[in-house]
N, C-alpha and C positions, 0 to 999 in steps of 0.2 A: 240536515237530515243526510247523513251520507246513504249510498247506495246500498240494498242488502241482499244485491247480485253477488254471494259470496259462498263460491264453490270448498263443499266438504272437504271435499280432496283436491288438492293442487297441487300437484307432485314435483311439476318443475319449478321449486320456487328459489329466487335468485339468491338471498341468503343460503341455503344451503347447496344449492349450485358454485358460487362461489370459496364459498369453504373449502368444497372440497379439490375445486379446482384447483387451490394454492396451494396445498399438499398433494392433489395429484395420487389420493388413496383415497378409497371408499369409508365414511365415517365409522365403518362397522370393522375395521382392522384392528379398534380398540378390544382389547379381550373383556374388558369389564361392560362393554355395550353390547355383547353379540346376543344376540335374537334365542332362545332356548334351543331349534332346531341343529344348530351348531354343534351344540353337545351330543349330540348323538351320531356325529357323522367324525368318521377318522378320513382326515385330508392327506393323498398321497402325495407329499413332498417330489416325489419323482418323476411326476408330471408337471407340463404348463397346467397354471392356474386354468386358463381357457379348455384346454382338453379336458382336464379333472373334472370342473362344473359344468362344460357344456359340451365336450365334446367334439370341441373346435378348434380351430385355426386360427391364429389371429388375424392372415391373410383372407379368410373363409367371406363371400359376401355377404352380407345379411338382407341390405337393401340396398335400390338404385337409385337416384336424385338426379333427372334428367340423363341418363343412361350412363352417370356415373357411378363406380361401385360403394360401395359403403364397407369397410372392413368389420369384420368383428369385434374386434377390438375396442374399436371407438364404440360401435353399437351398446356393447355390453359394460362397455364402464360408464355408459349413462345410465344403463337400466341397472344396474349396480347401485348407483348414486342414489337414484330415485327411489332403491328397493330400501336401502339404510335408511333414508329420510321418512319413508313412509310407516316402518319398522316403530324407529327412536323419535320421533315428533309425534308420532301420533298411537300409538301403541299398534298397530294394525298389523293385522296377517298378510302376507302378500297373495297367498293362496284366493285371498277376497277381492283381491284388483288388477285381477291378472291381463284382463283386456287391455283395460285401462294405462296401467303400466307399460306394455308393450306396445300402445297409441304416442303414449308421453314421450318415450324413449324415439322410438321414431322422429318423429317433431323434432323436438331437439335437436336428434346428430342430425335430422334434414339441413333445420334451421341455418347451423355451424356452417356444414358443407356448403349450402347455399351462400352463405358469407363469402368462404374463401374463393367458390368461385366465381362470384358478384367483383370482388378484386381483381382477377384476373380482366375480365370483362371491360371492366370501368376501367384498367388500365392505373392501379391503384395497390400493386401487390405490397408484400413488405419493403419498407426501405431497407439500406445498407444497416443505417443504424438501427431499424426494432431488429434484426436480423442478428448483429454484435447481441443488443441488449438479449435478444432470446436466449442466445447462447449460454452468454452469462448468468441469466436467470437460471436453466436448465443445471447446468456445471456449478450453481453458488455452494453448496456441500461438499461437490469434489464428486469422482468416479465414481467411487463406492455406493456414496447416496442415490447418486441417478440409476445406477443400475437395479438398486434395491427396490426405488419406487419403481420403476419401470415392472421389474420381473411380481412385483405384490397386485401389482393390478394388470398384468397381460398385456402389456402395451409395447408396441413396435417403435424403434426410435422415431418413424414418421408420425406414428398418429403420437405420440409425448409431444412430438415439435408441434400437430395441431393443436392439441391440447390448450397447451399455452401461448398457443397464438391468436385465439380468439379472440380476446381485446382487440388485441390490433386488428384484426380482420374488420370488426365493428369498427372502430374507431376510421379506418381507411374508407370505407362506402360510407361510412355518415359525414367525413368531410369532403366525399366528393359526390355526393348528391345533395345535403342539406345544409342551402344557405341563412343567412343571417337574418332573424323575422324582422320584418316591418313592425311598428306599433298596432296597426287594423288587425295583422295574423297574431300578435299576440292578447289583442283584447276578443281575438275570437276562440283564443284557447283557453285563456284565464280570467274569473271573472270574479269581482265581487258584489258580496247580496247581505242585505239584510232580508228577513222576512216572519211573517206571522203565521202560525199552523195552528189550524183547528184540525186536531185530531177525531176520523172515523173509525178508526181501531184503536185496540185494547193493547196498547204495546208495553204493559205489564203482564200479560198474559205469556208463554211461552208459547214461542213461533211455528210453527207448521211447515216443515220442507217440503217443496213442490220436487216435482220430476224433474224438470229444469234443475234443480241444484238451489234456487232462491228460496227464502224464506217468507214464507206471512202470515200476520196478525192475525186474532180472531176480529171478526166486525163488530161494531157497536150495533144498538137496533136502530130500528129504522126513526124511529122519533129522534133518538139523540142525534143522531148525524141529519135530521130536520132544521134540528136547532141551530147546529153548527154552520150549516149553510145559511141560515139567515140571516144568525148571526154575520161569519163571512161579508154577507152581502150587505152591511151595512156599517162594518167598519170599510169597506172598500167606498161606499158612498158617501163618508167623511173625511176620507183623504182624498176624494174625486173634487170635493166644495174645496180644500184647504189651499190657504193662498200658500203655505208653509209646509207641504204634505212630506217633507222630508222629519222635522221637527215633530210633528205629529205622529207621523210613523213610528217615532221611537215610545211617543208614550203610550199609542195603542198595543205597540210590541210586548211594552213592558207589562200592561196590564192583561191583555189575552193570550198573547204566546204560551202556546203549548208545547215547545220545544224543548227537550227536557237537556238542550244542548248553552239555552239561551245564558244559562250564570257564568257559564266559561267561553262564551262567544258571544259580550254584546253589543259588538260592534257587527255582526254581521259573520258570514265564512266567506272565506278567498277558498273558491275551487279549479282544477281544471279540467279539461275535457274526460267525462267516464268518473266524474267522481261524485254526481249526484244522481239520483232516480231522473231517469228521462226527460219524464214532464217536467221537473223544475227545472234542468240543466235548459232544454231548450224553451223557455219561455225568460229564462236570465240573459240569455244570449241575443232574447232579440228585443230587447228595453236598452232604449239610449241612456246615458246617464241621468241620475235622479228620478228617470222613470220608473212611473207603479206600473203594475202589470193589475191584469184583470183576477180573478180566480182562479186561480189554478190546480187541476184534482190530481190528487197521487196516489201511490196504494198508502200512505201516510194519514192523507186527509184534506181541506183546502188548504192552501196555502195562498198569500198574496205578499208580493216579491217589490223589494225595490232595488237597483243598482246600482252600486256605487264605484268611483275607481279604484283599481288597483293603486298601491301604492309599491313605489319602486319596480314598473311593470317590468322593466329590464333586466332585472332580474332573475325573470320567469324563461329569457332564451334560451339557455341549455335544455332547459327540461323541453318547451317548444320542440326544440331541434331531436330528442330523444322521440317524443309523442312522435315526431312526422316519420321517424326514422321507423318505427315501429309500425306505424300504418304502411311506409314503404315493404319494409319487409314480409307484411302482412299478406299483403296482394303477391309479392313473389311467390311465399307458399302456398297460396292460393292455384298458383300459374302453375306451378311445380308437376311434372311426372315424377310421383315417387311409388314406387315399385318393392315391395316387400318378396323374400326367395320365400322357399321353402322351407329352407334353414332357423329361420327369425318366427314363420308359422307356425316351425313345429316345435319352436322352443320350449320347455314346463318352464315355468320360469322362477317358481316357489321353490324347483330343485335346485335348478342353478344358482338360486342368490342362498341356499343354505348351505351348500358345495362352496359357493364361491366365498363365502362369510368365513366356515370355518376354514379354508386354505389360509386367509388372510392373518385370521387368528393366529392360526399355528405357524407362521411362514413368519409374521411380526415376533411369537415368541422364539423361534430359533433365530432372527435377524439380534434380538436383544442379549440373549445368554448368549449368540460368537460374541458380541460386544462387551458383555462382563468378563468374556474369559479374558487373561492378560496373557501377552503375548511369552513365548520362555524366554526371548530376548529382553525382556521388560521388568524389572523390579518395580511392584505396584508402588511400596511404599516408598520409591524416590518420587514417582511417576503418577502424581493421583489422578491424572486426568485417562491414566490407561484404561481404567473400567468404564465410563462414559458410555450409557445405554444410549442404543440405535435410536430411545423415544425422544431424548435432544435432538437428535437430528429431524424430529419430524414428518421419520416413514411412516409412523400409523396416523 
C-alpha cells in the first residue's frame, strides 16, 4: 500500500518543468491551449512582455536569496510555467491558487539560485566543456530562433543561460557532495517486503480530503476492527511458531491479505524512502532479512511484514544519491534567507498570467505569419523550405 500523502495541487512537477525548460517557453504559447481570459486581452506587442503583463523590467528584483537579488524575468518565467501547468493539467482557475502559485514559484526560483551559489561555494562551477555545450544548445537552431525564444519569454541573455544551465548546477553539486553508497546505506534506503494486510477502513468508499492535503477512508465499525485485530494476532502466532516462516507467510498472505495490489505483486513490494506510509516504512527498515514484524498499524489497517533482500541492490545507487541530494538541498533551503520584495508581494498573479499568455499567443502568431511569408528575393515554388513555420523550430 503506497502512501496516500498526495497533494491535490503539486504545481512544481518535474515533468512539467522539464518540458518547459527544454523549449524555454511556457506551454501556453500554443494558441490552441490558451485559457479563455487571453481571448479578451489585446496584447500590445510594441511593449516588452514583462512590461505589458506585470509593469516590470527584466532586471527588477523580485526576491533575494542570502542577499543575492533574483531578477523579475527569472521569477516570472517560473510563475508563468506554474500557471500554465495548473490551467492546462488541472483546468483550474489561477485566481483560486494565487498564494500557492507565488510561494511555489518563489521556492523553485530560490532552489535553482541556491544550486548556482553552491557551485561557486563548493568550487564546482560549470566546466569549459559544459560552457561550450551550453552555448551550442542555446544556439542550436540559430540566432533568430534564440532571439525569438528569449523575447517570447521576456528573458535576458543572462537568465536564458541560467535556465539552460540548471541541470549543470545540479549535476556539479551532486558530484561534489554525494559519493557512492555502501550496501548498508542502500539497505537503509530501499527495501523489499511482503505483507499481510487486514483493513480497518473501507477503501471502496470515497476518501475524505484533510486540511493537510492527505486523504482518509471511512473507518469500519468497532466490532469488525476487533475481529481484524484478533485475526492478525492469530496469524502472527502461527508465523512465530513456524520453522519456515517465509513459506508459511506466502500461504497466509494469499489466504488472508486484503491488499488489492497482491495479485499484481505476489512477491511483494520494493520501495524506497518516502514511498510507503510512515508506520510501514519504519517497521520494514527495522527488520533484518527474513524477519517477521509484529502487528503494525497504519491508516489502512493491521500489517504483518516480512523483509526480503532486494535483488540487484546496486541498481539503486543513483536513486540513493538523488535522494541524498534532495535531503541536502532541502536543508539548504530551510537555512536560506529568502526575502520577497514589494514588487512580488503586490503582484496580481491572475492578471499577470492572463496578459502574459495573451502576449505569447499573439507574438507566436506573428512569428508564424512572418515565417510563412516568403522573402521577395525567393521563389517559393523553387524553394519548398521558404515557407517553413516558426512552429517547426519549437518556438511555442
